[in-house]
Each structure stands twice: as C-alpha cells, then as structure tokens.
C-alpha positions in Angstrom: 28.2 -6.1 106.5 26.6 -2.7 107.0 22.8 -2.6 106.8 21.4 -0.5 104.0 19.3 2.5 104.8 15.6 2.3 104.0 14.7 3.4 100.5 13.1 6.8 100.2 11.1 8.4 97.4 13.2 10.9 95.5 12.3 14.6 96.2 10.2 13.7 99.2 12.1 16.1 101.4 11.9 18.9 98.8 8.1 18.3 98.4 7.6 18.6 102.1 9.5 21.9 102.2 7.6 23.2 99.1 4.0 22.2 100.1 2.6 20.7 103.3 -1.1 19.8 102.9 -3.6 20.9 105.5 -7.1 19.8 106.3 -9.5 21.2 103.8 -7.0 21.4 100.9 -8.2 20.1 97.6 -5.9 17.7 95.8 -5.8 15.1 93.0 -4.0 11.8 92.6 -3.1 12.2 88.9 -6.8 11.7 87.9 -9.6 14.3 87.3 -11.2 13.4 90.7 -10.6 16.1 93.2 -10.3 15.0 96.8 -10.5 17.0 100.1 -7.8 16.4 102.7 -9.6 15.3 105.9 -6.6 14.4 108.1 -2.8 14.9 108.0 -0.6 12.6 109.9 1.5 14.0 112.7 4.8 13.7 110.7 3.1 15.0 107.6 4.0 12.1 105.4 0.5 10.9 104.6 -3.1 12.1 104.5 -6.7 10.8 104.5 -8.8 12.0 101.6 -12.5 12.2 100.9 -14.3 12.4 97.6 -16.6 15.5 98.0 -20.3 14.9 98.4 -19.8 11.2 99.0 -18.8 8.8 101.7 -15.8 7.5 99.8 -12.5 7.9 101.7 -8.9 7.0 100.9 -6.7 6.5 103.9 -2.9 7.0 104.4 -2.2 8.4 101.0 1.5 9.4 100.7 2.0 13.2 100.4 4.3 12.6 97.5 1.4 11.2 95.4 -0.7 14.4 95.8 -1.1 17.3 93.4 -2.5 20.4 94.9 -5.5 21.9 93.0 -5.7 25.3 94.8 -2.7 27.7 94.7 0.0 26.5 97.1 0.3 28.6 100.2 3.7 29.8 101.0 4.8 28.6 104.4 6.6 31.2 106.5 8.2 31.0 109.9 7.4 34.7 110.5 3.8 35.3 111.3 2.2 37.7 109.0 1.4 41.1 110.4 -2.2 42.2 110.4 -2.8 45.1 108.1 -4.8 48.0 109.3 -8.2 48.2 107.8 -8.6 51.1 105.5 -10.7 53.9 107.0 -12.8 56.2 105.0 -11.9 59.5 106.7 -14.6 61.4 105.0 -17.2 59.0 106.5 -15.7 59.4 109.9 -15.7 63.2 109.7 -19.3 63.2 108.4 -20.3 61.0 111.3 -18.6 63.2 113.9 -20.2 66.3 112.4 -23.7 64.7 112.4 -23.3 63.7 116.0 -22.1 67.1 117.0 -25.0 68.8 115.3 -27.5 66.4 116.8 -26.0 66.8 120.3 -26.0 70.6 120.1 -29.5 70.7 118.7 -30.8 68.4 121.4 -29.1 70.2 124.2 -30.1 73.7 122.9 -33.7 72.5 122.6 -33.7 71.1 126.2 -32.3 74.4 127.5 -34.8 76.5 125.5 -37.7 74.5 127.2 -36.1 74.9 130.6 -35.6 78.7 130.0 -39.3 79.0 129.0 -40.3 77.2 132.2 -38.1 79.3 134.4 -39.2 82.5 132.7 -42.9 81.5 133.4 -41.9 81.0 137.0 -40.7 84.6 137.2 -36.9 83.9 137.5 -34.6 86.8 136.5 -32.5 87.3 133.4 -29.3 86.4 135.2 -30.5 82.7 135.4 -31.5 82.7 131.7 -28.1 84.3 130.8 -26.3 81.5 132.7 -28.2 78.9 130.7 -27.3 80.7 127.5 -23.7 80.7 128.6 -23.9 76.9 129.2 -25.2 76.4 125.7 -22.4 78.5 124.2 -19.7 76.7 126.3 -21.0 73.3 125.2 -21.0 74.3 121.6 -17.4 75.7 121.9 -16.3 72.5 123.6 -17.8 70.4 120.8 -16.0 72.6 118.2 -12.6 72.2 120.0 -13.1 68.5 120.3 -14.0 68.1 116.6 -10.9 70.2 115.7 -8.7 68.0 117.9 -10.1 64.8 116.4 -9.5 66.2 112.9 -5.9 66.9 113.7 -5.5 63.3 115.0 -7.1 61.9 111.9 -4.7 63.9 109.7 -1.8 62.1 111.5 -3.3 58.7 110.6 
C-alpha cells in the first residue's frame, strides 16, 4: 500500500506567490485586531505576530491565516530601477549665475585694491593694464563656462 501525501491547505501555494509577508507588515487574523509581523520563518510558511503597543505575541501563525491590512506589494524578480530625481533647472541656472556674479565681484574688488596699492607705489600703467586684462579674461572664462553648462543642461 502506497503512503498518502501529507494534507495541504488549499491555495497555500497560490497565496505564497501572491503575497509573502515581511517583518513590519500589518495583518489581521479575521478579527479587528491588527498585528505586526515580527518574524518570518525561513521557508515563509509561518510568522510571529505582535499586538502593537503591547507585549502580546502570537508565535508560528500560518501565513494562510493572515489577511494583509496594507496594500500588498508586488514581488518582482527584476530589481526596480532608480528614477532620477527631478531637477529644477531654473534653480540650477540661478545658483550658477549668483555664484558667477559673486566670484566676478570678489575678484574685481581684490584686483581694484591691488591696483590702488600698486599705483601708490608708483608702478606704471602697463602693470595696471595687465591686471585689467586678467579681470576681463576671468569674466570671459566665467561666461564661456556658464554657456557650456547651459548647453549641457539643455541636453538633460
């Protein structure tokens, strides 16, 4: 005589495929009491539950007896791709422009102080012209950098 296979609860396999509880899930057992899952067995067939804000636990509760309270998560074998955070391009452009203006103003102010000092020391106009050229070059470089960044942001 052939031994009979062990009895299984109907739909246990289908339930396991549809919803697998995880620690922290909120569930009921057919009553109004909402439990929190504190442990899931390795094979996923039973869980331990705690009544929130108490020291009352239920151990080894079959998954088939549980009803999820929160929306059921869809399990997926493909990991979800992270979405790029939305970037407010106007804020980025404004921040770049503010930094450019601050940098140019600071640099020009420092060069003006240096020119005044050098002029007081009796240095010639060729030295002062070189410093003016440095200021213009730095301002042009900032403008080309801001334009390059704007072009890159357009491509985003």
